[in-house]
Rosetta silent file (secondary structure, phi, psi, omega in degrees, C-alpha in Angstrom):
SEQUENCE: MTITVGVLALQGAFLEHLVLLKRAADYLHGHEGVTESFDFIEVRNAEQLARCDALIIPGGESTTMSLVAAQSGLLEPLREFVKVSRKPTWGTCAGLILLAEAANATKKGGQELIGGLDVRVRRNHFGRQIESFEADLDLPFLRAGGSSPAKPFPGIFIRAPVVEKILPNVEGIQNAEQQAGQTVVAPSKSAKDEQAKLAMSSHVDIMGKLPGRLKKAQAMGAELDAGEEVGDIIAVKQGNVFGTSFHPELTSDIRIHVWWLRQVLDAVGDRAAVR
SCORE:     score description
SCORE:     0.000 S_00000001
   1 L     0.000  129.817  178.934  -22.513  -19.289   58.187 S_00000001
   2 E  -113.260  128.599  178.361  -24.738  -22.327   58.761 S_00000001
   3 E  -106.132  125.657 -179.499  -28.333  -21.980   59.958 S_00000001
   4 E   -96.735  122.461 -178.655  -29.829  -24.993   61.664 S_00000001
   5 E  -116.207  122.592  179.604  -33.560  -25.545   61.101 S_00000001
   6 E  -102.025  152.928  171.131  -35.237  -28.299   63.046 S_00000001
   7 E  -121.451  121.507 -179.344  -38.494  -30.136   62.354 S_00000001
   8 E   -60.408  122.117 -172.089  -40.200  -31.630   65.419 S_00000001
   9 L  -116.283   40.740  178.182  -40.172  -35.397   64.666 S_00000001
  10 L   -84.381  -29.220 -177.341  -42.340  -36.866   67.410 S_00000001
  11 L  -177.120  157.903  175.017  -45.258  -37.669   65.085 S_00000001
  12 L    95.089 -163.876 -169.773  -46.845  -36.390   61.908 S_00000001
  13 L   -90.214   55.633 -177.283  -45.619  -35.115   58.559 S_00000001
  14 H   -75.007  -38.350 -178.700  -42.101  -34.129   59.541 S_00000001
  15 H   -63.166  -37.856  179.782  -40.357  -35.917   56.634 S_00000001
  16 H   -64.094  -37.981  176.975  -42.502  -34.032   54.115 S_00000001
  17 H   -64.717  -44.352  179.947  -41.402  -30.698   55.631 S_00000001
  18 H   -57.092  -39.167  178.570  -37.753  -31.735   55.407 S_00000001
  19 H   -63.594  -46.910 -178.130  -38.122  -32.488   51.692 S_00000001
  20 H   -70.259  -32.444  176.018  -39.648  -29.077   50.935 S_00000001
  21 H   -61.084  -43.901  178.245  -37.128  -27.271   53.127 S_00000001
  22 H   -60.850  -42.997  177.193  -34.284  -28.751   51.103 S_00000001
  23 H   -66.594  -37.984  178.538  -35.949  -27.742   47.864 S_00000001
  24 H   -65.902  -40.094  177.081  -36.608  -24.249   49.206 S_00000001
  25 H   -63.687  -41.648  178.068  -32.974  -23.868   50.266 S_00000001
  26 H   -61.787  -38.493  178.375  -31.832  -24.943   46.793 S_00000001
  27 H   -63.047  -45.555 -178.220  -34.161  -22.301   45.333 S_00000001
  28 H   -64.553  -37.688  178.775  -32.744  -19.562   47.543 S_00000001
  29 H   -71.327  -38.674 -173.323  -29.162  -20.520   46.701 S_00000001
  30 H   -85.580  -28.808 -172.620  -29.843  -20.856   42.990 S_00000001
  31 H  -115.057  -21.173 -175.494  -32.259  -17.972   42.349 S_00000001
  32 L  -120.104    2.460  174.481  -31.767  -15.382   45.075 S_00000001
  33 L    69.987   24.391  178.724  -28.039  -15.565   45.695 S_00000001
  34 L   -70.806  130.616 -176.519  -28.333  -16.618   49.350 S_00000001
  35 L   -99.878  -20.584  178.898  -24.875  -17.605   50.584 S_00000001
  36 L   -64.897  143.280  175.460  -25.772  -18.972   54.010 S_00000001
  37 E   -97.480  156.314 -178.714  -25.946  -22.752   54.217 S_00000001
  38 E  -119.701  143.479  171.186  -28.751  -24.660   55.975 S_00000001
  39 E  -121.550  116.360 -177.917  -28.679  -27.767   58.100 S_00000001
  40 E  -104.512  125.468 -173.406  -32.071  -29.401   58.431 S_00000001
  41 E  -130.876  155.828  172.620  -32.462  -31.835   61.296 S_00000001
  42 E   -85.331  133.740 -176.387  -35.135  -33.983   62.964 S_00000001
  43 E  -112.652  117.900  179.000  -35.794  -32.893   66.553 S_00000001
  44 L  -128.600   -4.693  178.804  -36.728  -35.487   69.154 S_00000001
  45 L  -150.380  172.851 -174.161  -35.008  -34.268   72.330 S_00000001
  46 H   -66.345  -34.007 -178.308  -33.861  -31.123   74.097 S_00000001
  47 H   -65.883  -41.046  176.009  -30.267  -31.456   72.944 S_00000001
  48 H   -65.463  -39.810  177.744  -31.308  -31.446   69.279 S_00000001
  49 H   -60.393  -39.815 -178.745  -33.648  -28.528   69.904 S_00000001
  50 H   -62.559  -20.823  178.196  -30.808  -26.539   71.473 S_00000001
  51 L   -78.340  -15.468 -166.264  -28.904  -26.737   68.188 S_00000001
  52 L   -84.899  140.456  168.246  -31.738  -25.065   66.245 S_00000001
  53 L   -92.143  -19.232 -179.986  -31.982  -21.479   65.052 S_00000001
  54 E  -157.471  163.627 -172.073  -35.571  -22.123   63.917 S_00000001
  55 E  -146.164  143.072  168.026  -38.193  -24.841   64.190 S_00000001
  56 E  -113.080  132.978  172.369  -41.165  -26.297   62.347 S_00000001
  57 E  -107.860  114.912 -168.196  -43.935  -28.154   64.190 S_00000001
  58 L   -81.487  174.185  170.059  -45.646  -30.311   61.546 S_00000001
  59 L   -70.584  155.475 -179.179  -49.164  -31.458   60.969 S_00000001
  60 L   161.487 -134.372  178.187  -50.302  -34.607   62.698 S_00000001
  61 L  -117.259  111.285 -172.442  -52.153  -35.236   65.966 S_00000001
  62 H   -63.171  -37.547 -179.341  -51.598  -32.395   68.424 S_00000001
  63 H   -64.963  -41.642  178.224  -52.664  -34.382   71.496 S_00000001
  64 H   -63.970  -44.637  178.685  -50.229  -37.140   70.682 S_00000001
  65 H   -57.549  -47.354 -177.342  -47.422  -34.647   70.013 S_00000001
  66 H   -66.903  -36.621  178.207  -47.925  -32.869   73.294 S_00000001
  67 H   -66.321  -45.804 -179.751  -48.112  -36.105   75.224 S_00000001
  68 H   -65.622  -40.625  177.684  -44.898  -37.498   73.651 S_00000001
  69 H   -59.526  -44.024  179.271  -43.173  -34.105   74.186 S_00000001
  70 H   -65.601  -43.218 -179.244  -44.120  -34.113   77.833 S_00000001
  71 H   -66.095  -30.858 -178.107  -43.000  -37.736   78.319 S_00000001
  72 L   -93.343    5.880  177.342  -39.655  -37.060   76.621 S_00000001
  73 L    73.007   23.258 -175.496  -38.957  -33.930   78.647 S_00000001
  74 L  -103.264  -12.610 -173.809  -39.286  -31.719   75.574 S_00000001
  75 H   -66.261  -46.110  178.458  -42.401  -29.695   76.319 S_00000001
  76 H   -66.149  -43.230  175.082  -40.735  -27.103   78.600 S_00000001
  77 H   -57.726  -37.395  176.710  -37.699  -26.708   76.285 S_00000001
  78 H   -64.198  -42.557  177.110  -40.158  -26.048   73.448 S_00000001
  79 H   -62.964  -37.227  176.459  -41.898  -23.356   75.461 S_00000001
  80 H   -63.977  -43.541 -177.364  -38.508  -21.792   76.227 S_00000001
  81 H   -60.797  -47.100 -171.920  -37.606  -21.918   72.512 S_00000001
  82 H   -84.494  -45.164 -168.624  -40.806  -20.292   71.336 S_00000001
  83 H   -99.510  -22.104  179.953  -41.884  -17.970   74.166 S_00000001
  84 H  -101.967  -53.222  178.919  -38.667  -17.022   75.925 S_00000001
  85 L   -78.499  -22.810  178.142  -35.991  -17.165   73.220 S_00000001
  86 L    55.055   42.167  175.823  -38.568  -16.228   70.570 S_00000001
  87 L   -78.318  152.701 -176.297  -36.771  -18.108   67.816 S_00000001
  88 L   -57.449  127.097 -179.295  -38.582  -18.437   64.495 S_00000001
  89 E  -139.476  138.155 -179.518  -41.186  -21.164   64.711 S_00000001
  90 E  -128.035  129.061  176.849  -43.824  -22.316   62.221 S_00000001
  91 E  -118.803  130.052  176.848  -46.667  -24.668   63.058 S_00000001
  92 E  -111.273  128.897  178.625  -48.886  -26.339   60.447 S_00000001
  93 L    55.632 -100.551  178.107  -52.329  -27.679   61.454 S_00000001
  94 H   -59.060  -34.697  177.921  -51.535  -29.569   64.661 S_00000001
  95 H   -64.537  -36.640  174.143  -48.539  -27.277   65.029 S_00000001
  96 H   -62.346  -42.206  177.744  -50.826  -24.246   64.946 S_00000001
  97 H   -57.824  -46.738 -176.416  -52.928  -25.745   67.746 S_00000001
  98 H   -66.709  -27.973 -177.765  -49.827  -26.307   69.863 S_00000001
  99 H   -88.723   -4.841  178.616  -48.580  -22.743   69.276 S_00000001
 100 E   -76.881  148.781  174.829  -51.910  -21.137   70.240 S_00000001
 101 E   -75.968  -20.130  178.128  -52.356  -19.573   73.675 S_00000001
 102 E  -151.131  143.253  179.442  -55.781  -21.167   73.860 S_00000001
 103 E  -139.592  133.797  176.853  -57.572  -24.043   72.124 S_00000001
 104 E  -111.614 -174.207 -172.480  -61.157  -25.157   72.493 S_00000001
 105 L    59.880   36.344  179.449  -63.154  -28.232   71.509 S_00000001
 106 L  -138.888  152.811  179.230  -60.756  -30.244   73.632 S_00000001
 107 L   -76.738  141.702  175.262  -61.020  -32.129   76.909 S_00000001
 108 L   -58.439  130.710  178.956  -59.522  -30.649   80.053 S_00000001
 109 L    81.354   -5.838 -178.157  -56.228  -32.298   80.757 S_00000001
 110 L   -95.472   -1.310 -175.204  -56.182  -33.943   77.319 S_00000001
 111 L  -154.339  126.063  171.029  -54.033  -31.380   75.533 S_00000001
 112 L  -106.426  144.300 -177.364  -51.054  -29.284   76.592 S_00000001
 113 L  -112.238  151.581  171.633  -50.105  -26.213   74.585 S_00000001
 114 L   -85.857  -46.803 -179.829  -46.765  -24.571   73.929 S_00000001
 115 L    89.085 -179.162 -179.052  -48.212  -21.129   73.189 S_00000001
 116 L   128.141  -27.739  176.434  -46.603  -18.143   71.455 S_00000001
 117 E  -110.159  123.909  179.074  -49.528  -16.927   69.334 S_00000001
 118 E   -76.669   68.389  179.160  -52.122  -14.749   71.082 S_00000001
 119 E  -141.344  159.471  167.573  -55.030  -16.560   69.466 S_00000001
 120 E  -109.469  129.033  178.071  -57.699  -19.097   70.352 S_00000001
 121 E  -106.962  154.818  173.458  -58.030  -21.924   67.874 S_00000001
 122 E  -111.973  117.142 -179.837  -60.888  -24.310   67.364 S_00000001
 123 L   -65.596  149.084  173.608  -59.810  -27.880   66.777 S_00000001
 124 L    47.046   43.829 -175.385  -61.291  -29.912   63.931 S_00000001
 125 L   -57.827  -36.015 -172.739  -63.269  -26.897   62.775 S_00000001
 126 L   -95.722    2.331  175.958  -64.208  -28.434   59.450 S_00000001
 127 L   110.014 -163.969 -175.617  -65.139  -31.866   60.803 S_00000001
 128 L   -74.256  173.690 -175.661  -63.731  -35.358   60.680 S_00000001
 129 H   -60.064  -32.633  179.001  -60.947  -36.645   58.491 S_00000001
 130 H   -67.294  -15.513  179.208  -63.406  -37.890   55.812 S_00000001
 131 H   -98.868   18.893  176.598  -64.491  -34.266   55.431 S_00000001
 132 L   -65.841  154.826 -175.126  -60.981  -33.146   54.507 S_00000001
 133 E  -155.339  168.391  173.567  -60.760  -30.929   51.416 S_00000001
 134 E  -119.722  147.945 -179.692  -58.488  -28.817   49.202 S_00000001
 135 E  -148.886  142.119  173.809  -59.002  -25.154   48.348 S_00000001
 136 E   -74.581  125.790 -175.187  -57.166  -22.568   46.282 S_00000001
 137 E  -110.428  134.058  169.794  -55.909  -19.908   48.683 S_00000001
 138 L   -93.482  107.728 -177.485  -55.075  -16.275   48.012 S_00000001
 139 L  -112.026  101.252 -173.742  -52.168  -15.554   50.318 S_00000001
 140 H   -56.338  -32.072 -177.006  -51.109  -11.872   49.999 S_00000001
 141 H   -67.489  -11.698  178.413  -47.705  -12.470   51.647 S_00000001
 142 H   -92.176   -4.377 -179.057  -46.700  -14.604   48.635 S_00000001
 143 L   -71.847  133.604 -178.672  -47.301  -11.791   46.159 S_00000001
 144 H   -62.999  123.076  179.723  -44.122  -10.602   44.423 S_00000001
 145 H    68.138    6.775  178.412  -43.226   -7.166   45.827 S_00000001
 146 H    79.319    6.946 -174.623  -46.471   -7.219   47.794 S_00000001
 147 L  -129.637  -53.780 -174.697  -48.565   -6.081   44.865 S_00000001
 148 L   -66.655  141.165 -178.634  -48.728   -8.334   41.784 S_00000001
 149 L   -60.799  142.971  173.361  -51.183  -11.270   42.163 S_00000001
 150 L  -103.363  151.633  176.616  -49.730  -14.650   42.991 S_00000001
 151 L   -64.783  150.440 -177.323  -51.162  -17.852   41.674 S_00000001
 152 L   -57.724  147.340  176.016  -53.398  -19.543   44.245 S_00000001
 153 E   -95.017  135.242 -178.114  -51.732  -21.736   46.814 S_00000001
 154 E   -76.622  101.208 -179.215  -53.089  -25.305   47.082 S_00000001
 155 E   -85.653  121.397  176.156  -54.438  -25.497   50.626 S_00000001
 156 E  -106.806  120.791 -175.215  -54.909  -28.985   52.026 S_00000001
 157 E  -113.292  116.707  179.814  -57.181  -29.110   55.084 S_00000001
 158 L  -126.754  107.200 -176.545  -57.233  -32.328   57.168 S_00000001
 159 L    48.510   46.134 -166.968  -59.177  -32.126   60.462 S_00000001
 160 L   -82.483  147.086  170.820  -57.958  -28.549   60.389 S_00000001
 161 L   -86.608  168.127  167.928  -58.295  -25.914   63.080 S_00000001
 162 E  -133.769  157.877  175.071  -59.114  -22.268   62.489 S_00000001
 163 E   -84.535  113.681 -177.660  -58.230  -19.149   64.456 S_00000001
 164 E  -103.239   -6.593  178.496  -61.562  -18.075   65.885 S_00000001
 165 E  -160.335  134.013  170.164  -60.394  -15.226   68.154 S_00000001
 166 E   -89.255  126.358 -175.874  -57.409  -12.883   68.443 S_00000001
 167 L   -93.824  151.908  176.949  -56.590  -12.586   72.156 S_00000001
 168 L   -67.378  142.610  179.492  -55.345   -9.459   73.926 S_00000001
 169 L   -82.659   98.792 -177.680  -51.588   -9.481   74.514 S_00000001
 170 L  -131.280  157.686  177.695  -51.378   -9.578   78.336 S_00000001
 171 L   -76.828  131.444  175.024  -48.951  -11.001   80.872 S_00000001
 172 L    99.237  171.248  179.069  -50.124  -14.255   82.391 S_00000001
 173 L   -68.657  140.598 -179.704  -52.705  -16.833   81.519 S_00000001
 174 L   -72.356  105.268 -174.349  -55.931  -15.561   79.972 S_00000001
 175 H   -61.603  -39.818  179.719  -58.361  -16.062   82.836 S_00000001
 176 H   -64.376  -38.582  178.377  -61.462  -15.816   80.705 S_00000001
 177 H   -65.390  -42.898 -175.562  -60.058  -18.408   78.322 S_00000001
 178 H   -63.055  -32.072 -173.338  -59.071  -20.690   81.189 S_00000001
 179 H   -87.942  -12.027  179.780  -62.614  -20.620   82.629 S_00000001
 180 L   -71.888  145.725  179.903  -64.364  -21.439   79.312 S_00000001
 181 L   -66.331  143.876  176.556  -65.655  -24.963   78.844 S_00000001
 182 L    56.040   33.503 -179.370  -63.597  -27.396   76.765 S_00000001
 183 E  -127.438  132.469  174.507  -60.799  -24.812   76.490 S_00000001
 184 E  -116.251  153.699 -178.321  -57.144  -25.233   77.497 S_00000001
 185 E  -127.703  156.263  178.014  -54.542  -22.485   77.751 S_00000001
 186 L   -83.547  148.179  176.810  -50.781  -22.343   77.549 S_00000001
 187 L   -69.952  152.949 -178.201  -48.743  -21.485   80.615 S_00000001
 188 L   -76.942  135.701  170.948  -47.272  -17.994   80.799 S_00000001
 189 L  -149.983  145.000 -177.227  -43.680  -17.355   79.845 S_00000001
 190 L  -127.315  146.623  175.968  -42.000  -14.097   78.836 S_00000001
 191 L   -62.974  143.429 -174.152  -38.982  -13.145   76.832 S_00000001
 192 L  -114.256  -35.493 -175.465  -36.136  -12.037   79.072 S_00000001
 193 L  -102.930  167.109 -175.350  -33.227  -10.801   76.907 S_00000001
 194 H   -63.695  -39.476 -178.895  -32.997   -8.010   74.352 S_00000001
 195 H   -59.750  -44.083 -178.674  -32.528  -10.321   71.397 S_00000001
 196 H   -70.438  -37.531 -179.703  -35.784  -12.120   72.197 S_00000001
 197 H   -63.145  -30.797  176.375  -37.679   -8.894   72.883 S_00000001
 198 H   -64.323  -29.214 -177.981  -36.785   -7.701   69.406 S_00000001
 199 L   -87.246   -3.108 -176.114  -38.541  -10.761   67.999 S_00000001
 200 L   -88.056  160.207  172.755  -41.719  -10.206   70.035 S_00000001
 201 L  -151.724  140.725  175.070  -44.865   -8.434   68.890 S_00000001
 202 L   -87.517   -3.121 -175.265  -48.073   -7.603   70.707 S_00000001
 203 L  -111.221  135.756  175.290  -49.880   -7.664   67.364 S_00000001
 204 L   -98.845  120.992  177.388  -51.184  -10.741   65.531 S_00000001
 205 E   -91.151  127.864  173.932  -51.062  -10.360   61.753 S_00000001
 206 E   -82.744  117.905 -171.301  -53.755  -12.211   59.791 S_00000001
 207 E  -103.741  -13.818  179.580  -51.867  -13.755   56.895 S_00000001
 208 E  -168.778  145.427  176.190  -54.607  -15.720   55.171 S_00000001
 209 E  -131.896  148.366  171.992  -58.357  -16.403   55.153 S_00000001
 210 E   -95.822  121.016 -177.398  -60.536  -19.056   53.608 S_00000001
 211 L   -52.785  144.016  178.232  -63.478  -17.361   51.903 S_00000001
 212 L   -67.532  169.420 -174.558  -66.821  -17.915   53.584 S_00000001
 213 H   -62.308  -38.228 -179.383  -69.475  -20.137   52.050 S_00000001
 214 H   -64.076  -45.346 -179.538  -71.473  -17.239   50.533 S_00000001
 215 H   -64.690  -35.482  178.185  -68.440  -15.806   48.786 S_00000001
 216 H   -66.772  -41.889 -179.869  -67.465  -19.219   47.426 S_00000001
 217 H   -67.026  -37.884  176.061  -70.999  -19.706   46.102 S_00000001
 218 H   -60.773  -43.157 -179.181  -70.925  -16.201   44.627 S_00000001
 219 H   -67.031  -22.627  179.561  -67.636  -16.925   42.833 S_00000001
 220 L   -91.782    6.246  172.285  -69.269  -20.042   41.303 S_00000001
 221 L   108.294   -0.952  179.738  -72.032  -17.943   39.763 S_00000001
 222 L   -68.296  140.877 -179.624  -74.745  -17.926   42.450 S_00000001
 223 L   -87.550   89.882  177.343  -76.854  -14.755   42.474 S_00000001
 224 L  -154.490  165.986  178.537  -76.416  -13.547   46.030 S_00000001
 225 L  -108.181  111.715  179.075  -74.699  -10.813   48.019 S_00000001
 226 L   -74.994  -14.251  175.920  -71.901  -12.063   50.237 S_00000001
 227 L    56.807 -132.620 -176.114  -71.666   -8.620   51.832 S_00000001
 228 L   -98.543   22.883  179.265  -68.957   -8.332   54.483 S_00000001
 229 L   -54.095  123.603 -171.812  -68.610  -12.080   55.100 S_00000001
 230 L   -85.226  -42.056 -176.813  -65.145  -12.431   56.520 S_00000001
 231 L    92.869 -179.259 -175.577  -64.396  -16.138   56.205 S_00000001
 232 E   -94.640  136.051  177.316  -62.170  -18.331   58.363 S_00000001
 233 E   -78.544  120.870 -176.271  -58.664  -17.215   59.532 S_00000001
 234 E  -125.914    8.399  172.477  -56.272  -19.925   58.430 S_00000001
 235 E  -156.018  131.698 -179.453  -52.850  -18.244   58.726 S_00000001
 236 E  -141.332  156.720  178.875  -51.442  -15.885   61.368 S_00000001
 237 E  -142.507  135.144  176.235  -48.085  -14.445   62.367 S_00000001
 238 E  -136.800  104.163 -174.926  -46.968  -12.747   65.579 S_00000001
 239 L    62.728 -124.409 -178.668  -43.366  -11.667   65.631 S_00000001
 240 L   -88.748    2.214 -174.612  -41.255  -14.750   64.860 S_00000001
 241 E  -106.210  128.994 -173.618  -44.162  -17.210   65.351 S_00000001
 242 E  -130.387  139.395  178.464  -46.165  -18.294   62.311 S_00000001
 243 E  -140.157  140.394  175.578  -49.091  -20.710   62.016 S_00000001
 244 E  -126.655  139.121  177.357  -51.136  -22.235   59.208 S_00000001
 245 L   -69.810  -31.545 -170.526  -54.326  -24.296   59.461 S_00000001
 246 L   -98.225  179.753 -171.421  -53.495  -26.158   56.271 S_00000001
 247 L  -112.997   84.603  172.776  -50.643  -28.474   55.201 S_00000001
 248 H   -61.291  -27.073 -178.538  -48.122  -26.858   52.787 S_00000001
 249 H   -68.087  -16.762  178.712  -45.861  -29.844   53.434 S_00000001
 250 H   -95.157    9.404  176.212  -48.318  -32.143   51.668 S_00000001
 251 L  -112.559  176.713  173.613  -48.078  -30.243   48.403 S_00000001
 252 L   -99.394    4.421 -176.906  -45.255  -29.874   45.889 S_00000001
 253 L   -87.058  118.238 -173.966  -45.422  -26.064   46.159 S_00000001
 254 L   -92.466    0.926 -169.125  -42.324  -24.659   47.927 S_00000001
 255 H   -60.545  -40.717 -178.125  -43.386  -20.992   48.055 S_00000001
 256 H   -70.425  -37.264  177.327  -44.358  -20.856   51.688 S_00000001
 257 H   -67.088  -36.433  173.068  -41.207  -22.719   52.730 S_00000001
 258 H   -62.524  -48.651  179.670  -39.114  -20.296   50.668 S_00000001
 259 H   -56.820  -45.505 -174.958  -40.897  -17.332   52.244 S_00000001
 260 H   -67.949  -38.682  177.338  -40.418  -18.762   55.742 S_00000001
 261 H   -62.648  -33.674  173.074  -36.700  -19.435   55.218 S_00000001
 262 H   -61.453  -41.854  177.726  -36.359  -15.765   54.235 S_00000001
 263 H   -62.454  -38.420  178.331  -37.979  -14.863   57.578 S_00000001
 264 H   -64.191  -45.370  178.747  -35.486  -17.138   59.332 S_00000001
 265 H   -58.378  -43.504  178.420  -32.550  -15.478   57.559 S_00000001
 266 H   -63.686  -42.395 -177.170  -33.795  -12.064   58.618 S_00000001
 267 H   -66.949  -41.382 -179.838  -34.302  -13.165   62.220 S_00000001
 268 H   -66.742  -39.095  176.905  -30.848  -14.782   62.499 S_00000001
 269 H   -64.138  -39.457  176.666  -29.332  -11.637   61.012 S_00000001
 270 H   -61.153  -44.568 -177.909  -31.178   -9.435   63.542 S_00000001
 271 H   -65.004  -37.816  179.950  -29.881  -11.576   66.417 S_00000001
 272 H   -67.835  -34.981 -178.656  -26.316  -11.423   65.110 S_00000001
 273 H   -67.487  -28.474 -179.451  -26.572   -7.629   64.868 S_00000001
 274 H   -78.134  -31.391 -177.194  -27.509   -7.334   68.544 S_00000001
 275 L   -61.136    0.000    0.000  -24.623   -9.460   69.785 S_00000001
C-alpha cells in the first residue's frame, strides 16, 4: 500500500517539509515496523492534489499563497480536500492562517482562507520578521506513551500567528467574525459522505502553548507569581486538521513529522475500513 502525501508548493518552505517527511518515513520503517510506503509530492495544481491522501501547507506568506492558489484554480479544490473530504491536513505558520475559519489583522479582500479549523488566528502576533525568535516548547502529544516527559521541541517563530479564539462549531460563516474589523472568514463547506464525517470533530484540541511572559520570567529566576497566566496557543487539532504557529520544517527535529505521519496512517486505515 502506498500513501501519497503532498506539500503545497506555491510558495514558502515546501522543500524543507519534503526533506523531513522522507526522514520521518525512514524512521517509521526502520524503528516502528511500518510496512506502508510513502510517496511525497509537490502540489501545484488540482490534478496533483487529487492524488493525495494527506497534505501539508508550509510556512511562507499566506496572502501570496492564497492569491496564487486562486489564480491557478486550486483554492476551491483545497477547500474540498480539507473541509468536504476531510483528508489529513497540516498547516505551519502561514498554513495555520489559511486553515483557520477566521483571521484578523488583515485587510478586507487581501486574504482568502481555506478553513477547516474552528479558530480565529491573529496574523503576525509577535511582530515583524526582525522580531523572530526561537523557544523551547513543551508539546504533550510528543510524550512517549502520553506520560514520560519529552525533550523540548525547538520552536521557530517567524512573523508567526497565534490562535486567539476557539470558535463555536456551527454551520455557515461566523456572522460575528465576518462583521469584525480587519477580519476575514472562510466560506462554509460541509462534509457529505460517511468517510469524511468520521474524520470530523466539533471540538478543537489545544496541542501546545507558548508560556506567557510572566511564567518565562519566573522560570528564569524572577520573584513573581505567574498565577493562572495561560500563554499563547500555538498548536491546535480538530479531527484530521492540524495547525502549528511555528516552523518544525526549519529544524532538524523530525518528531512532529513522525507523529503526523502516524496520524495519516490511522486516517487512511479508517477510510479503508469504511469502504
